[in-house]
N, C-alpha and C positions, 0 to 999 in steps of 0.2 A: 399486206396480206397476200397479194398476188405474188410478190417476190418470195415470200416464205413458202408458198405452195410450189412455186417453180423450183426452189432449192430442194424441197422435200422429194419432189419427183426425180430430180437429177441424182440425188443421193441414193434413192431407192434403185434407180437404173444401174448406177455404179456398183452397188452392193450385190445386186442380182447377177451381175456379169461374171463374177468369180464364184465357183461352187463353194469354196471354203468360207469366203466372206458371207455368202448367203446363209450358210449354216450358223456361223458365229453371231450374226446379227438377228437371227430369228428369235422372237420373244420366248418361244418354247425352250430354246437352248439355254437362255439365261435363267429361266425359271427352274429347269431341271438341274442346272449346274449349282444354283444356290441351294436347292433342296439337298443335293449331295454333300455340299460343304457343311450344311447344318447337321446332317446325319453323322458325318465323320467327326465333327467337333464334339458332338454329344457322346459318341461312342468312345472317344478318347478322354472323357471326363472334363471336356472343356465347354465353353460357351462361345457363341458367335456374336461379334459386335461389328455392325456395318454402319458406315457414315454416308450421308447424302447431303452435299452442300448445294444449295440452290441460289438463284438470283434474289429471291425474296425471303425464303425460309430454308432452314437446315434441320436435319434430324439425325438422331442416333437410334438404331434399331437393334435391340438386344434379344437374342434367341437363347434361352437357357434350356429348352427342351424341344427336341425335334417334333414332338407330338402336340405341342401347345402353341397358340398364336404368339407371335413376337410382341415385345413391349417397345413402344415408340416413345422417344423423348425429344421434345422440341428444344433446340439449342438456342440460347439467348445470350446477350451481352448487355452491359450497362449502356443506356441510351447516350450519355455524353461521350463514351468511348466510340460507339458506332458512328456518331455524327461528326466527330472531330478527327479521328485517326487518318493519317495520310501515309505517304510512302517516304521513307528516309532517303535523303540524297546520297549519291555514291560516295561523297567526301566525308560522310559521317564516320567512317572507319579508317583507321590507318593500319598498315601491315608492318610489323617489325620482324626483321629477319633474325633468327637465332641459330644456334648450333644444331638444333634438331628440326628445323623447319621454319615456318612462318607463323607468328602469333598475331591474331587479329584483335585489335583493341579499339574501343570506342573513344572518340574524342570528347564525348560529353561525360560529365561527372554523374555518377549514379545518384539519383535523388533520394531523399528520405522517404520512408514509406508514408503515403498519405493516410489521413485519419479515416477510420472505417465509417462510411456513411451509406445509408440505404438509398439506392438510385433506381429509377424506373428502368426496366429492361425492355429490349426490343429483340426481334428475331435476328439471329446471326445469319449473315449472308455470305456467299462465297467470296465477295470482294473484301469484306471486313475480315473474314477469316484469313485470307491471304496476307493482308497487311499485319494482322496480329502475329501470325506465324513468323513472318519475315523479321519484324521488329523484336520479337521474343528471342529468336535464334541468334540474331546479331548481338544481343546484349549478354545472354547467358554464355556465349562463346568466349567472352572476356575472362581470362584467368582470375581477374580481381573481382568478378561478380559476387555480390553478397546477397543471398536469398532473403535476408531479413530486412533489406532496404526496398526501395521502390524501383520501378523501371521507367525510362523515358519513352513516351509514345509521341512520335513526331506528328505534329498537327497538319491538317490540310492547309492551314495558313502558314505561309513561308516564314521561317525563322522562329516558329513557336513550337512548344511541346507541352505535354501534360504528364504529371507523375501519376502512375497507376500502381496498384498492388501487383507484385510479381506473379501471383496466381491467377491473374485475369484470364490467361489463355486456358489454364487447367480448369477453371470454373466454367468456361464457355463450352469446352468440348467434353469434359467429364463432370457434368453437374452433380451436385450432392445426391439427388434422387437416383441417378444412374449408378453412382459409386456404391450406394447402399444396396441396390439390387445385385451388383456384382459381388459384393461381400457375402450377401445372403445366399448366393448360388453355391458357395463353397466349391468353386470350380478349380481344377488343376491348372488351367490355362485359359487365356482369352485369345481366340482366333480373331484377328482384327483385319477388317477390310476398310481402309481409309478412302478418302475422296479428295480430289483437288489438292490444295496446299497442305492438307493433313498428311500427305505422303512424306513430307519433309521432317515430320516430328518423330523423335524417339519417344514414344508414349510413356515408357517407364520413367523417363527423366522429367516428366511434366510436374511442376511444382503445384501441390494441392493445398498446402498450408504452410505459413511462415510464422505462425504463433509459437513461441517457445523454440523447440527444435524443429527445423524445417522438415516437412514430410513430402515425399515425392510419390508418384503413382506406384513405383516399385515397392514402396513401404506399405501400401494399403491394399493393393489389388493383386490378383494372380499374375503369373508371368504372361507376357504378351508375345504372341507369335504370328 
């Protein structure tokens, strides 16, 4: 606690030393800037979707009207995934040179889609979100990726992995309740403010459903900007 207090005081001293930094870090500046973004998004027929990833919990905040309170959605993920997911080793991918550049392919065979089961969910944390994003992007980058099959989630236990539905990331960051509100808003676009590892995701390409014909966010939701 003493170290945390000392760090906070040092950070405040550094921030106040420069006039520009002092303005940018002021709570009033952030509040006014967010209000302006909400207003501009609404005036252009759009909605504002903001993410906040935390150590213990994560949230998506949807503003469909600048005059109304925002709607908050707690983000969650299946408990077995959160407890078991690890970081893939660097050797998990191989790069193959081609005439048009380098193609990154996975060494692991894409698994069958696991059976649909109802599992207990827990809060999505920033650490789990980062692992999910990294593993999802590494696999969908493979030209042979099949969205109707499963994806391999590398386990915390060395040499082990678990098969998961490919929409595991889409369900975590765009839960059904949030997608329903976005559709009901009839917005022309979604102004997106990601957080943490979510900056890496092209949201329009998030797989939301693999039943029958695969559906991505671009198929169900307004354009993202």
